[in-house]
PDB file of N, CA, C and O in Angstrom:
ATOM      1  N   MET A   1     -18.540  -4.466 -41.019  1.00  0.00           N
ATOM      2  CA  MET A   1     -17.163  -4.784 -40.721  1.00  0.00           C
ATOM      3  C   MET A   1     -17.159  -5.991 -39.798  1.00  0.00           C
ATOM      4  O   MET A   1     -17.981  -6.090 -38.886  1.00  0.00           O
ATOM      5  N   GLN A   2     -16.243  -6.895 -40.036  1.00  0.00           N
ATOM      6  CA  GLN A   2     -16.076  -8.063 -39.191  1.00  0.00           C
ATOM      7  C   GLN A   2     -14.671  -8.055 -38.613  1.00  0.00           C
ATOM      8  O   GLN A   2     -13.705  -7.768 -39.319  1.00  0.00           O
ATOM      9  N   ILE A   3     -14.558  -8.367 -37.340  1.00  0.00           N
ATOM     10  CA  ILE A   3     -13.260  -8.422 -36.683  1.00  0.00           C
ATOM     11  C   ILE A   3     -13.038  -9.855 -36.236  1.00  0.00           C
ATOM     12  O   ILE A   3     -13.851 -10.424 -35.509  1.00  0.00           O
ATOM     13  N   HIS A   4     -11.926 -10.434 -36.679  1.00  0.00           N
ATOM     14  CA  HIS A   4     -11.583 -11.815 -36.354  1.00  0.00           C
ATOM     15  C   HIS A   4     -10.233 -11.838 -35.656  1.00  0.00           C
ATOM     16  O   HIS A   4      -9.270 -12.367 -36.211  1.00  0.00           O
ATOM     17  N   GLY A   5     -10.134 -11.286 -34.468  1.00  0.00           N
ATOM     18  CA  GLY A   5      -8.869 -11.274 -33.748  1.00  0.00           C
ATOM     19  C   GLY A   5      -8.030 -10.062 -34.099  1.00  0.00           C
ATOM     20  O   GLY A   5      -8.444  -9.240 -34.916  1.00  0.00           O
ATOM     21  N   PRO A   6      -6.851  -9.940 -33.492  1.00  0.00           N
ATOM     22  CA  PRO A   6      -6.028  -8.750 -33.687  1.00  0.00           C
ATOM     23  C   PRO A   6      -5.369  -8.653 -35.054  1.00  0.00           C
ATOM     24  O   PRO A   6      -4.875  -7.587 -35.422  1.00  0.00           O
ATOM     25  N   SER A   7      -5.351  -9.751 -35.820  1.00  0.00           N
ATOM     26  CA  SER A   7      -4.643  -9.687 -37.100  1.00  0.00           C
ATOM     27  C   SER A   7      -5.576  -9.672 -38.302  1.00  0.00           C
ATOM     28  O   SER A   7      -5.096  -9.596 -39.433  1.00  0.00           O
ATOM     29  N   GLN A   8      -6.875  -9.741 -38.105  1.00  0.00           N
ATOM     30  CA  GLN A   8      -7.792  -9.765 -39.239  1.00  0.00           C
ATOM     31  C   GLN A   8      -8.968  -8.831 -38.994  1.00  0.00           C
ATOM     32  O   GLN A   8      -9.751  -9.035 -38.066  1.00  0.00           O
ATOM     33  N   VAL A   9      -9.086  -7.819 -39.820  1.00  0.00           N
ATOM     34  CA  VAL A   9     -10.232  -6.928 -39.807  1.00  0.00           C
ATOM     35  C   VAL A   9     -10.734  -6.846 -41.240  1.00  0.00           C
ATOM     36  O   VAL A   9      -9.993  -6.435 -42.134  1.00  0.00           O
ATOM     37  N   HIS A  10     -11.981  -7.232 -41.467  1.00  0.00           N
ATOM     38  CA  HIS A  10     -12.548  -7.205 -42.808  1.00  0.00           C
ATOM     39  C   HIS A  10     -13.556  -6.071 -42.911  1.00  0.00           C
ATOM     40  O   HIS A  10     -14.262  -5.768 -41.949  1.00  0.00           O
ATOM     41  N   GLY A  11     -13.619  -5.460 -44.057  1.00  0.00           N
ATOM     42  CA  GLY A  11     -14.587  -4.417 -44.295  1.00  0.00           C
ATOM     43  C   GLY A  11     -13.990  -3.028 -44.332  1.00  0.00           C
ATOM     44  O   GLY A  11     -14.703  -2.066 -44.619  1.00  0.00           O
ATOM     45  N   ILE A  12     -12.693  -2.890 -44.048  1.00  0.00           N
ATOM     46  CA  ILE A  12     -12.015  -1.610 -44.165  1.00  0.00           C
ATOM     47  C   ILE A  12     -10.734  -1.817 -44.943  1.00  0.00           C
ATOM     48  O   ILE A  12     -10.187  -2.919 -44.968  1.00  0.00           O
ATOM     49  N   LYS A  13     -10.254  -0.763 -45.577  1.00  0.00           N
ATOM     50  CA  LYS A  13      -9.013  -0.858 -46.336  1.00  0.00           C
ATOM     51  C   LYS A  13      -7.857  -0.538 -45.403  1.00  0.00           C
ATOM     52  O   LYS A  13      -7.972   0.324 -44.532  1.00  0.00           O
ATOM     53  N   GLY A  14      -6.773  -1.216 -45.584  1.00  0.00           N
ATOM     54  CA  GLY A  14      -5.599  -0.970 -44.762  1.00  0.00           C
ATOM     55  C   GLY A  14      -4.766  -2.220 -44.654  1.00  0.00           C
ATOM     56  O   GLY A  14      -5.024  -3.188 -45.370  1.00  0.00           O
ATOM     57  N   PRO A  15      -3.769  -2.237 -43.779  1.00  0.00           N
ATOM     58  CA  PRO A  15      -2.919  -3.413 -43.636  1.00  0.00           C
ATOM     59  C   PRO A  15      -3.739  -4.628 -43.223  1.00  0.00           C
ATOM     60  O   PRO A  15      -4.638  -4.538 -42.387  1.00  0.00           O
ATOM     61  N   HIS A  16      -3.411  -5.758 -43.824  1.00  0.00           N
ATOM     62  CA  HIS A  16      -4.122  -6.990 -43.519  1.00  0.00           C
ATOM     63  C   HIS A  16      -3.151  -8.147 -43.659  1.00  0.00           C
ATOM     64  O   HIS A  16      -2.479  -8.279 -44.682  1.00  0.00           O
ATOM     65  N   THR A  17      -3.076  -8.973 -42.649  1.00  0.00           N
ATOM     66  CA  THR A  17      -2.227 -10.147 -42.734  1.00  0.00           C
ATOM     67  C   THR A  17      -3.018 -11.354 -42.269  1.00  0.00           C
ATOM     68  O   THR A  17      -3.906 -11.251 -41.422  1.00  0.00           O
ATOM     69  N   ALA A  18      -2.685 -12.473 -42.827  1.00  0.00           N
ATOM     70  CA  ALA A  18      -3.303 -13.727 -42.404  1.00  0.00           C
ATOM     71  C   ALA A  18      -2.551 -14.238 -41.187  1.00  0.00           C
ATOM     72  O   ALA A  18      -1.334 -14.067 -41.116  1.00  0.00           O
ATOM     73  N   PRO A  19      -3.223 -14.856 -40.231  1.00  0.00           N
ATOM     74  CA  PRO A  19      -2.549 -15.278 -39.012  1.00  0.00           C
ATOM     75  C   PRO A  19      -1.505 -16.359 -39.226  1.00  0.00           C
ATOM     76  O   PRO A  19      -0.643 -16.537 -38.365  1.00  0.00           O
ATOM     77  N   SER A  20      -1.542 -17.098 -40.349  1.00  0.00           N
ATOM     78  CA  SER A  20      -0.591 -18.187 -40.540  1.00  0.00           C
ATOM     79  C   SER A  20       0.558 -17.816 -41.471  1.00  0.00           C
ATOM     80  O   SER A  20       1.354 -18.688 -41.820  1.00  0.00           O
ATOM     81  N   SER A  21       0.674 -16.558 -41.884  1.00  0.00           N
ATOM     82  CA  SER A  21       1.751 -16.191 -42.808  1.00  0.00           C
ATOM     83  C   SER A  21       2.653 -15.146 -42.180  1.00  0.00           C
ATOM     84  O   SER A  21       2.250 -14.438 -41.257  1.00  0.00           O
ATOM     85  N   GLY A  22       3.856 -15.053 -42.674  1.00  0.00           N
ATOM     86  CA  GLY A  22       4.784 -14.021 -42.246  1.00  0.00           C
ATOM     87  C   GLY A  22       5.551 -14.403 -40.997  1.00  0.00           C
ATOM     88  O   GLY A  22       5.376 -15.499 -40.463  1.00  0.00           O
ATOM     89  N   PRO A  23       6.410 -13.489 -40.525  1.00  0.00           N
ATOM     90  CA  PRO A  23       7.268 -13.786 -39.381  1.00  0.00           C
ATOM     91  C   PRO A  23       6.497 -13.938 -38.076  1.00  0.00           C
ATOM     92  O   PRO A  23       7.001 -14.567 -37.146  1.00  0.00           O
ATOM     93  N   ARG A  24       5.313 -13.392 -37.979  1.00  0.00           N
ATOM     94  CA  ARG A  24       4.544 -13.505 -36.746  1.00  0.00           C
ATOM     95  C   ARG A  24       4.138 -14.950 -36.464  1.00  0.00           C
ATOM     96  O   ARG A  24       3.963 -15.328 -35.305  1.00  0.00           O
ATOM     97  N   ALA A  25       3.988 -15.758 -37.509  1.00  0.00           N
ATOM     98  CA  ALA A  25       3.542 -17.132 -37.332  1.00  0.00           C
ATOM     99  C   ALA A  25       4.557 -17.943 -36.537  1.00  0.00           C
ATOM    100  O   ALA A  25       4.182 -18.902 -35.863  1.00  0.00           O
ATOM    101  N   SER A  26       5.832 -17.578 -36.601  1.00  0.00           N
ATOM    102  CA  SER A  26       6.847 -18.340 -35.886  1.00  0.00           C
ATOM    103  C   SER A  26       7.023 -17.876 -34.443  1.00  0.00           C
ATOM    104  O   SER A  26       7.726 -18.526 -33.669  1.00  0.00           O
ATOM    105  N   ARG A  27       6.394 -16.761 -34.072  1.00  0.00           N
ATOM    106  CA  ARG A  27       6.513 -16.247 -32.719  1.00  0.00           C
ATOM    107  C   ARG A  27       5.702 -17.114 -31.762  1.00  0.00           C
ATOM    108  O   ARG A  27       4.556 -17.442 -32.070  1.00  0.00           O
ATOM    109  N   PRO A  28       6.251 -17.494 -30.618  1.00  0.00           N
ATOM    110  CA  PRO A  28       5.498 -18.307 -29.671  1.00  0.00           C
ATOM    111  C   PRO A  28       4.279 -17.555 -29.152  1.00  0.00           C
ATOM    112  O   PRO A  28       4.316 -16.334 -28.998  1.00  0.00           O
ATOM    113  N   SER A  29       3.211 -18.276 -28.887  1.00  0.00           N
ATOM    114  CA  SER A  29       1.968 -17.646 -28.446  1.00  0.00           C
ATOM    115  C   SER A  29       2.088 -17.042 -27.055  1.00  0.00           C
ATOM    116  O   SER A  29       1.272 -16.195 -26.693  1.00  0.00           O
ATOM    117  N   SER A  30       3.081 -17.450 -26.259  1.00  0.00           N
ATOM    118  CA  SER A  30       3.239 -16.902 -24.914  1.00  0.00           C
ATOM    119  C   SER A  30       3.817 -15.485 -24.919  1.00  0.00           C
ATOM    120  O   SER A  30       3.800 -14.819 -23.884  1.00  0.00           O
ATOM    121  N   ALA A  31       4.328 -15.009 -26.056  1.00  0.00           N
ATOM    122  CA  ALA A  31       4.918 -13.670 -26.149  1.00  0.00           C
ATOM    123  C   ALA A  31       3.862 -12.676 -26.615  1.00  0.00           C
ATOM    124  O   ALA A  31       4.077 -11.952 -27.587  1.00  0.00           O
ATOM    125  N   ALA A  32       2.728 -12.636 -25.931  1.00  0.00           N
ATOM    126  CA  ALA A  32       1.649 -11.724 -26.305  1.00  0.00           C
ATOM    127  C   ALA A  32       2.074 -10.283 -26.025  1.00  0.00           C
ATOM    128  O   ALA A  32       2.756 -10.020 -25.035  1.00  0.00           O
ATOM    129  N   PRO A  33       1.676  -9.356 -26.885  1.00  0.00           N
ATOM    130  CA  PRO A  33       2.016  -7.955 -26.648  1.00  0.00           C
ATOM    131  C   PRO A  33       1.312  -7.446 -25.393  1.00  0.00           C
ATOM    132  O   PRO A  33       0.230  -7.917 -25.042  1.00  0.00           O
ATOM    133  N   THR A  34       1.931  -6.491 -24.730  1.00  0.00           N
ATOM    134  CA  THR A  34       1.341  -5.915 -23.531  1.00  0.00           C
ATOM    135  C   THR A  34       1.026  -4.450 -23.757  1.00  0.00           C
ATOM    136  O   THR A  34       1.662  -3.777 -24.568  1.00  0.00           O
ATOM    137  N   ASP A  35       0.037  -3.970 -23.028  1.00  0.00           N
ATOM    138  CA  ASP A  35      -0.330  -2.559 -23.094  1.00  0.00           C
ATOM    139  C   ASP A  35       0.491  -1.780 -22.082  1.00  0.00           C
ATOM    140  O   ASP A  35       0.955  -2.333 -21.085  1.00  0.00           O
ATOM    141  N   GLN A  36       0.669  -0.481 -22.349  1.00  0.00           N
ATOM    142  CA  GLN A  36       1.417   0.376 -21.446  1.00  0.00           C
ATOM    143  C   GLN A  36       0.679   1.696 -21.332  1.00  0.00           C
ATOM    144  O   GLN A  36       0.156   2.206 -22.323  1.00  0.00           O
ATOM    145  N   LEU A  37       0.632   2.249 -20.140  1.00  0.00           N
ATOM    146  CA  LEU A  37      -0.019   3.524 -19.899  1.00  0.00           C
ATOM    147  C   LEU A  37       0.969   4.456 -19.233  1.00  0.00           C
ATOM    148  O   LEU A  37       1.529   4.124 -18.188  1.00  0.00           O
ATOM    149  N   ASP A  38       1.192   5.623 -19.826  1.00  0.00           N
ATOM    150  CA  ASP A  38       2.061   6.639 -19.243  1.00  0.00           C
ATOM    151  C   ASP A  38       1.190   7.821 -18.839  1.00  0.00           C
ATOM    152  O   ASP A  38       0.407   8.319 -19.648  1.00  0.00           O
ATOM    153  N   ILE A  39       1.320   8.274 -17.593  1.00  0.00           N
ATOM    154  CA  ILE A  39       0.524   9.390 -17.086  1.00  0.00           C
ATOM    155  C   ILE A  39       1.463  10.555 -16.811  1.00  0.00           C
ATOM    156  O   ILE A  39       2.468  10.405 -16.117  1.00  0.00           O
ATOM    157  N   SER A  40       1.130  11.710 -17.358  1.00  0.00           N
ATOM    158  CA  SER A  40       1.974  12.892 -17.167  1.00  0.00           C
ATOM    159  C   SER A  40       1.846  13.401 -15.739  1.00  0.00           C
ATOM    160  O   SER A  40       0.860  13.112 -15.061  1.00  0.00           O
ATOM    161  N   PRO A  41       2.839  14.156 -15.279  1.00  0.00           N
ATOM    162  CA  PRO A  41       2.756  14.731 -13.928  1.00  0.00           C
ATOM    163  C   PRO A  41       1.531  15.640 -13.764  1.00  0.00           C
ATOM    164  O   PRO A  41       0.931  15.675 -12.690  1.00  0.00           O
ATOM    165  N   ALA A  42       1.157  16.372 -14.815  1.00  0.00           N
ATOM    166  CA  ALA A  42      -0.020  17.239 -14.732  1.00  0.00           C
ATOM    167  C   ALA A  42      -1.290  16.413 -14.546  1.00  0.00           C
ATOM    168  O   ALA A  42      -2.176  16.793 -13.780  1.00  0.00           O
ATOM    169  N   ALA A  43      -1.376  15.284 -15.248  1.00  0.00           N
ATOM    170  CA  ALA A  43      -2.545  14.419 -15.102  1.00  0.00           C
ATOM    171  C   ALA A  43      -2.589  13.798 -13.715  1.00  0.00           C
ATOM    172  O   ALA A  43      -3.669  13.637 -13.147  1.00  0.00           O
ATOM    173  N   GLU A  44      -1.433  13.446 -13.160  1.00  0.00           N
ATOM    174  CA  GLU A  44      -1.392  12.898 -11.809  1.00  0.00           C
ATOM    175  C   GLU A  44      -1.862  13.933 -10.795  1.00  0.00           C
ATOM    176  O   GLU A  44      -2.586  13.595  -9.858  1.00  0.00           O
ATOM    177  N   ALA A  45      -1.460  15.186 -10.969  1.00  0.00           N
ATOM    178  CA  ALA A  45      -1.888  16.249 -10.060  1.00  0.00           C
ATOM    179  C   ALA A  45      -3.388  16.475 -10.159  1.00  0.00           C
ATOM    180  O   ALA A  45      -4.062  16.654  -9.144  1.00  0.00           O
ATOM    181  N   ALA A  46      -3.916  16.468 -11.390  1.00  0.00           N
ATOM    182  CA  ALA A  46      -5.355  16.644 -11.575  1.00  0.00           C
ATOM    183  C   ALA A  46      -6.130  15.489 -10.953  1.00  0.00           C
ATOM    184  O   ALA A  46      -7.185  15.702 -10.354  1.00  0.00           O
ATOM    185  N   ALA A  47      -5.623  14.281 -11.088  1.00  0.00           N
ATOM    186  CA  ALA A  47      -6.292  13.120 -10.498  1.00  0.00           C
ATOM    187  C   ALA A  47      -6.259  13.205  -8.980  1.00  0.00           C
ATOM    188  O   ALA A  47      -7.226  12.830  -8.317  1.00  0.00           O
ATOM    189  N   SER A  48      -5.164  13.691  -8.426  1.00  0.00           N
ATOM    190  CA  SER A  48      -5.059  13.835  -6.974  1.00  0.00           C
ATOM    191  C   SER A  48      -6.101  14.811  -6.447  1.00  0.00           C
ATOM    192  O   SER A  48      -6.732  14.558  -5.421  1.00  0.00           O
ATOM    193  N   VAL A  49      -6.280  15.914  -7.142  1.00  0.00           N
ATOM    194  CA  VAL A  49      -7.275  16.901  -6.731  1.00  0.00           C
ATOM    195  C   VAL A  49      -8.681  16.322  -6.874  1.00  0.00           C
ATOM    196  O   VAL A  49      -9.530  16.515  -6.004  1.00  0.00           O
ATOM    197  N   ALA A  50      -8.919  15.614  -7.970  1.00  0.00           N
ATOM    198  CA  ALA A  50     -10.235  15.029  -8.207  1.00  0.00           C
ATOM    199  C   ALA A  50     -10.573  13.960  -7.182  1.00  0.00           C
ATOM    200  O   ALA A  50     -11.744  13.746  -6.869  1.00  0.00           O
ATOM    201  N   GLU A  51      -9.553  13.287  -6.655  1.00  0.00           N
ATOM    202  CA  GLU A  51      -9.776  12.239  -5.665  1.00  0.00           C
ATOM    203  C   GLU A  51      -9.841  12.793  -4.249  1.00  0.00           C
ATOM    204  O   GLU A  51      -9.838  12.021  -3.290  1.00  0.00           O
ATOM    205  N   GLY A  52      -9.898  14.091  -4.097  1.00  0.00           N
ATOM    206  CA  GLY A  52      -9.985  14.656  -2.760  1.00  0.00           C
ATOM    207  C   GLY A  52      -8.645  15.027  -2.188  1.00  0.00           C
ATOM    208  O   GLY A  52      -8.416  14.899  -0.985  1.00  0.00           O
ATOM    209  N   GLY A  53      -7.754  15.487  -3.045  1.00  0.00           N
ATOM    210  CA  GLY A  53      -6.443  15.931  -2.577  1.00  0.00           C
ATOM    211  C   GLY A  53      -6.611  17.084  -1.601  1.00  0.00           C
ATOM    212  O   GLY A  53      -7.726  17.512  -1.305  1.00  0.00           O
ATOM    213  N   GLU A  54      -5.512  17.565  -1.120  1.00  0.00           N
ATOM    214  CA  GLU A  54      -5.551  18.616  -0.117  1.00  0.00           C
ATOM    215  C   GLU A  54      -6.001  19.940  -0.729  1.00  0.00           C
ATOM    216  O   GLU A  54      -5.247  20.578  -1.465  1.00  0.00           O
ATOM    217  N   ILE A  55      -7.215  20.346  -0.426  1.00  0.00           N
ATOM    218  CA  ILE A  55      -7.755  21.624  -0.889  1.00  0.00           C
ATOM    219  C   ILE A  55      -7.961  22.495   0.347  1.00  0.00           C
ATOM    220  O   ILE A  55      -8.668  22.115   1.281  1.00  0.00           O
ATOM    221  N   ARG A  56      -7.355  23.628   0.336  1.00  0.00           N
ATOM    222  CA  ARG A  56      -7.483  24.533   1.488  1.00  0.00           C
ATOM    223  C   ARG A  56      -8.782  25.311   1.352  1.00  0.00           C
ATOM    224  O   ARG A  56      -8.838  26.344   0.683  1.00  0.00           O
ATOM    225  N   GLN A  57      -9.817  24.802   1.992  1.00  0.00           N
ATOM    226  CA  GLN A  57     -11.142  25.395   1.889  1.00  0.00           C
ATOM    227  C   GLN A  57     -11.158  26.838   2.387  1.00  0.00           C
ATOM    228  O   GLN A  57     -11.894  27.662   1.844  1.00  0.00           O
ATOM    229  N   ASP A  58     -10.365  27.160   3.404  1.00  0.00           N
ATOM    230  CA  ASP A  58     -10.320  28.530   3.907  1.00  0.00           C
ATOM    231  C   ASP A  58      -9.778  29.483   2.844  1.00  0.00           C
ATOM    232  O   ASP A  58     -10.286  30.594   2.687  1.00  0.00           O
ATOM    233  N   LEU A  59      -8.750  29.053   2.116  1.00  0.00           N
ATOM    234  CA  LEU A  59      -8.180  29.875   1.053  1.00  0.00           C
ATOM    235  C   LEU A  59      -9.162  30.028  -0.108  1.00  0.00           C
ATOM    236  O   LEU A  59      -9.314  31.119  -0.658  1.00  0.00           O
ATOM    237  N   VAL A  60      -9.825  28.939  -0.475  1.00  0.00           N
ATOM    238  CA  VAL A  60     -10.813  28.990  -1.561  1.00  0.00           C
ATOM    239  C   VAL A  60     -11.929  29.963  -1.202  1.00  0.00           C
ATOM    240  O   VAL A  60     -12.338  30.768  -2.038  1.00  0.00           O
ATOM    241  N   ALA A  61     -12.427  29.900   0.033  1.00  0.00           N
ATOM    242  CA  ALA A  61     -13.506  30.793   0.466  1.00  0.00           C
ATOM    243  C   ALA A  61     -13.053  32.254   0.447  1.00  0.00           C
ATOM    244  O   ALA A  61     -13.804  33.135   0.028  1.00  0.00           O
ATOM    245  N   ARG A  62     -11.820  32.506   0.904  1.00  0.00           N
ATOM    246  CA  ARG A  62     -11.315  33.881   0.924  1.00  0.00           C
ATOM    247  C   ARG A  62     -11.181  34.443  -0.481  1.00  0.00           C
ATOM    248  O   ARG A  62     -11.566  35.585  -0.736  1.00  0.00           O
ATOM    249  N   VAL A  63     -10.631  33.638  -1.405  1.00  0.00           N
ATOM    250  CA  VAL A  63     -10.452  34.104  -2.786  1.00  0.00           C
ATOM    251  C   VAL A  63     -11.813  34.343  -3.443  1.00  0.00           C
ATOM    252  O   VAL A  63     -11.998  35.330  -4.155  1.00  0.00           O
ATOM    253  N   ARG A  64     -12.756  33.443  -3.205  1.00  0.00           N
ATOM    254  CA  ARG A  64     -14.108  33.645  -3.770  1.00  0.00           C
ATOM    255  C   ARG A  64     -14.722  34.946  -3.262  1.00  0.00           C
ATOM    256  O   ARG A  64     -15.329  35.693  -4.029  1.00  0.00           O
ATOM    257  N   ASP A  65     -14.565  35.209  -1.977  1.00  0.00           N
ATOM    258  CA  ASP A  65     -15.107  36.449  -1.403  1.00  0.00           C
ATOM    259  C   ASP A  65     -14.442  37.667  -2.029  1.00  0.00           C
ATOM    260  O   ASP A  65     -15.115  38.647  -2.348  1.00  0.00           O
ATOM    261  N   GLU A  66     -13.112  37.613  -2.208  1.00  0.00           N
ATOM    262  CA  GLU A  66     -12.401  38.742  -2.814  1.00  0.00           C
ATOM    263  C   GLU A  66     -12.831  38.956  -4.262  1.00  0.00           C
ATOM    264  O   GLU A  66     -12.980  40.095  -4.703  1.00  0.00           O
ATOM    265  N   ILE A  67     -13.030  37.859  -5.006  1.00  0.00           N
ATOM    266  CA  ILE A  67     -13.478  37.990  -6.400  1.00  0.00           C
ATOM    267  C   ILE A  67     -14.864  38.613  -6.443  1.00  0.00           C
ATOM    268  O   ILE A  67     -15.123  39.507  -7.249  1.00  0.00           O
ATOM    269  N   ALA A  68     -15.762  38.139  -5.569  1.00  0.00           N
ATOM    270  CA  ALA A  68     -17.127  38.671  -5.537  1.00  0.00           C
ATOM    271  C   ALA A  68     -17.130  40.150  -5.165  1.00  0.00           C
ATOM    272  O   ALA A  68     -17.951  40.914  -5.672  1.00  0.00           O
ATOM    273  N   ALA A  69     -16.217  40.560  -4.283  1.00  0.00           N
ATOM    274  CA  ALA A  69     -16.154  41.954  -3.853  1.00  0.00           C
ATOM    275  C   ALA A  69     -15.405  42.836  -4.848  1.00  0.00           C
ATOM    276  O   ALA A  69     -15.421  44.061  -4.731  1.00  0.00           O
ATOM    277  N   GLY A  70     -14.742  42.208  -5.837  1.00  0.00           N
ATOM    278  CA  GLY A  70     -13.990  42.982  -6.821  1.00  0.00           C
ATOM    279  C   GLY A  70     -12.628  43.432  -6.333  1.00  0.00           C
ATOM    280  O   GLY A  70     -12.018  44.323  -6.926  1.00  0.00           O
ATOM    281  N   SER A  71     -12.141  42.824  -5.256  1.00  0.00           N
ATOM    282  CA  SER A  71     -10.845  43.246  -4.706  1.00  0.00           C
ATOM    283  C   SER A  71      -9.741  42.221  -4.915  1.00  0.00           C
ATOM    284  O   SER A  71      -8.645  42.391  -4.382  1.00  0.00           O
ATOM    285  N   TYR A  72      -9.995  41.181  -5.661  1.00  0.00           N
ATOM    286  CA  TYR A  72      -8.986  40.134  -5.853  1.00  0.00           C
ATOM    287  C   TYR A  72      -7.891  40.562  -6.819  1.00  0.00           C
ATOM    288  O   TYR A  72      -6.707  40.383  -6.536  1.00  0.00           O
ATOM    289  N   GLU A  73      -8.277  41.120  -7.947  1.00  0.00           N
ATOM    290  CA  GLU A  73      -7.291  41.517  -8.957  1.00  0.00           C
ATOM    291  C   GLU A  73      -6.757  42.904  -8.642  1.00  0.00           C
ATOM    292  O   GLU A  73      -7.432  43.913  -8.850  1.00  0.00           O
ATOM    293  N   THR A  74      -5.540  42.932  -8.139  1.00  0.00           N
ATOM    294  CA  THR A  74      -4.875  44.205  -7.859  1.00  0.00           C
ATOM    295  C   THR A  74      -3.723  44.354  -8.852  1.00  0.00           C
ATOM    296  O   THR A  74      -3.259  43.362  -9.415  1.00  0.00           O
ATOM    297  N   PRO A  75      -3.266  45.566  -9.067  1.00  0.00           N
ATOM    298  CA  PRO A  75      -2.124  45.753  -9.984  1.00  0.00           C
ATOM    299  C   PRO A  75      -0.895  44.948  -9.555  1.00  0.00           C
ATOM    300  O   PRO A  75      -0.148  44.459 -10.403  1.00  0.00           O
ATOM    301  N   GLU A  76      -0.682  44.809  -8.239  1.00  0.00           N
ATOM    302  CA  GLU A  76       0.474  44.045  -7.757  1.00  0.00           C
ATOM    303  C   GLU A  76       0.343  42.567  -8.117  1.00  0.00           C
ATOM    304  O   GLU A  76       1.315  41.948  -8.551  1.00  0.00           O
ATOM    305  N   LYS A  77      -0.837  42.003  -7.942  1.00  0.00           N
ATOM    306  CA  LYS A  77      -1.053  40.586  -8.257  1.00  0.00           C
ATOM    307  C   LYS A  77      -0.921  40.335  -9.758  1.00  0.00           C
ATOM    308  O   LYS A  77      -0.364  39.321 -10.178  1.00  0.00           O
ATOM    309  N   ILE A  78      -1.433  41.259 -10.555  1.00  0.00           N
ATOM    310  CA  ILE A  78      -1.338  41.111 -12.012  1.00  0.00           C
ATOM    311  C   ILE A  78       0.119  41.194 -12.454  1.00  0.00           C
ATOM    312  O   ILE A  78       0.554  40.414 -13.301  1.00  0.00           O
ATOM    313  N   ASP A  79       0.875  42.132 -11.888  1.00  0.00           N
ATOM    314  CA  ASP A  79       2.300  42.241 -12.221  1.00  0.00           C
ATOM    315  C   ASP A  79       3.063  40.976 -11.820  1.00  0.00           C
ATOM    316  O   ASP A  79       3.909  40.495 -12.575  1.00  0.00           O
ATOM    317  N   ALA A  80       2.767  40.440 -10.638  1.00  0.00           N
ATOM    318  CA  ALA A  80       3.442  39.224 -10.178  1.00  0.00           C
ATOM    319  C   ALA A  80       3.107  38.045 -11.091  1.00  0.00           C
ATOM    320  O   ALA A  80       3.985  37.256 -11.438  1.00  0.00           O
ATOM    321  N   ALA A  81       1.849  37.928 -11.476  1.00  0.00           N
ATOM    322  CA  ALA A  81       1.445  36.837 -12.362  1.00  0.00           C
ATOM    323  C   ALA A  81       2.107  36.976 -13.726  1.00  0.00           C
ATOM    324  O   ALA A  81       2.545  35.984 -14.308  1.00  0.00           O
ATOM    325  N   LEU A  82       2.183  38.189 -14.232  1.00  0.00           N
ATOM    326  CA  LEU A  82       2.824  38.430 -15.521  1.00  0.00           C
ATOM    327  C   LEU A  82       4.315  38.118 -15.449  1.00  0.00           C
ATOM    328  O   LEU A  82       4.868  37.528 -16.377  1.00  0.00           O
ATOM    329  N   ASP A  83       4.973  38.508 -14.351  1.00  0.00           N
ATOM    330  CA  ASP A  83       6.395  38.194 -14.183  1.00  0.00           C
ATOM    331  C   ASP A  83       6.634  36.687 -14.151  1.00  0.00           C
ATOM    332  O   ASP A  83       7.570  36.202 -14.788  1.00  0.00           O
ATOM    333  N   ARG A  84       5.797  35.933 -13.414  1.00  0.00           N
ATOM    334  CA  ARG A  84       5.943  34.470 -13.358  1.00  0.00           C
ATOM    335  C   ARG A  84       5.729  33.859 -14.741  1.00  0.00           C
ATOM    336  O   ARG A  84       6.462  32.957 -15.147  1.00  0.00           O
ATOM    337  N   PHE A  85       4.724  34.355 -15.461  1.00  0.00           N
ATOM    338  CA  PHE A  85       4.444  33.850 -16.804  1.00  0.00           C
ATOM    339  C   PHE A  85       5.643  34.075 -17.729  1.00  0.00           C
ATOM    340  O   PHE A  85       6.052  33.164 -18.450  1.00  0.00           O
ATOM    341  N   LEU A  86       6.195  35.266 -17.709  1.00  0.00           N
ATOM    342  CA  LEU A  86       7.329  35.596 -18.580  1.00  0.00           C
ATOM    343  C   LEU A  86       8.573  34.786 -18.185  1.00  0.00           C
ATOM    344  O   LEU A  86       9.349  34.382 -19.051  1.00  0.00           O
ATOM    345  N   ASP A  87       8.763  34.550 -16.876  1.00  0.00           N
ATOM    346  CA  ASP A  87       9.885  33.722 -16.434  1.00  0.00           C
ATOM    347  C   ASP A  87       9.751  32.292 -16.944  1.00  0.00           C
ATOM    348  O   ASP A  87      10.741  31.685 -17.353  1.00  0.00           O
ATOM    349  N   GLU A  88       8.536  31.750 -16.924  1.00  0.00           N
ATOM    350  CA  GLU A  88       8.309  30.385 -17.401  1.00  0.00           C
ATOM    351  C   GLU A  88       8.532  30.263 -18.905  1.00  0.00           C
ATOM    352  O   GLU A  88       9.029  29.241 -19.379  1.00  0.00           O
ATOM    353  N   ARG A  89       8.172  31.289 -19.645  1.00  0.00           N
ATOM    354  CA  ARG A  89       8.282  31.266 -21.098  1.00  0.00           C
ATOM    355  C   ARG A  89       9.679  31.632 -21.581  1.00  0.00           C
ATOM    356  O   ARG A  89      10.017  31.417 -22.745  1.00  0.00           O
ATOM    357  N   GLY A  90      10.479  32.179 -20.692  1.00  0.00           N
ATOM    358  CA  GLY A  90      11.870  32.486 -21.009  1.00  0.00           C
ATOM    359  C   GLY A  90      12.020  33.642 -21.899  1.00  0.00           C
ATOM    360  O   GLY A  90      13.141  34.011 -22.247  1.00  0.00           O
TER     361      GLY A  90
END
């Protein structure tokens, strides 16, 4: 496959235009297309945590200890989590 700029790709089937034909030829060269990046709120939150966001180490240590001891999952916590889940799902 050979690539000759954004308007010519040889070796694959699909749309193909010559750079000197069609309406694009009359477009000024200064009007180059621009890229855009949209980041979701969830991705921003994950990036914040990955970059050293505020992590409560005391809480993490306590939860890990409770999980290791088998006392983290209580019927009350499971019911609360299920209620929140059902509220979110409507």
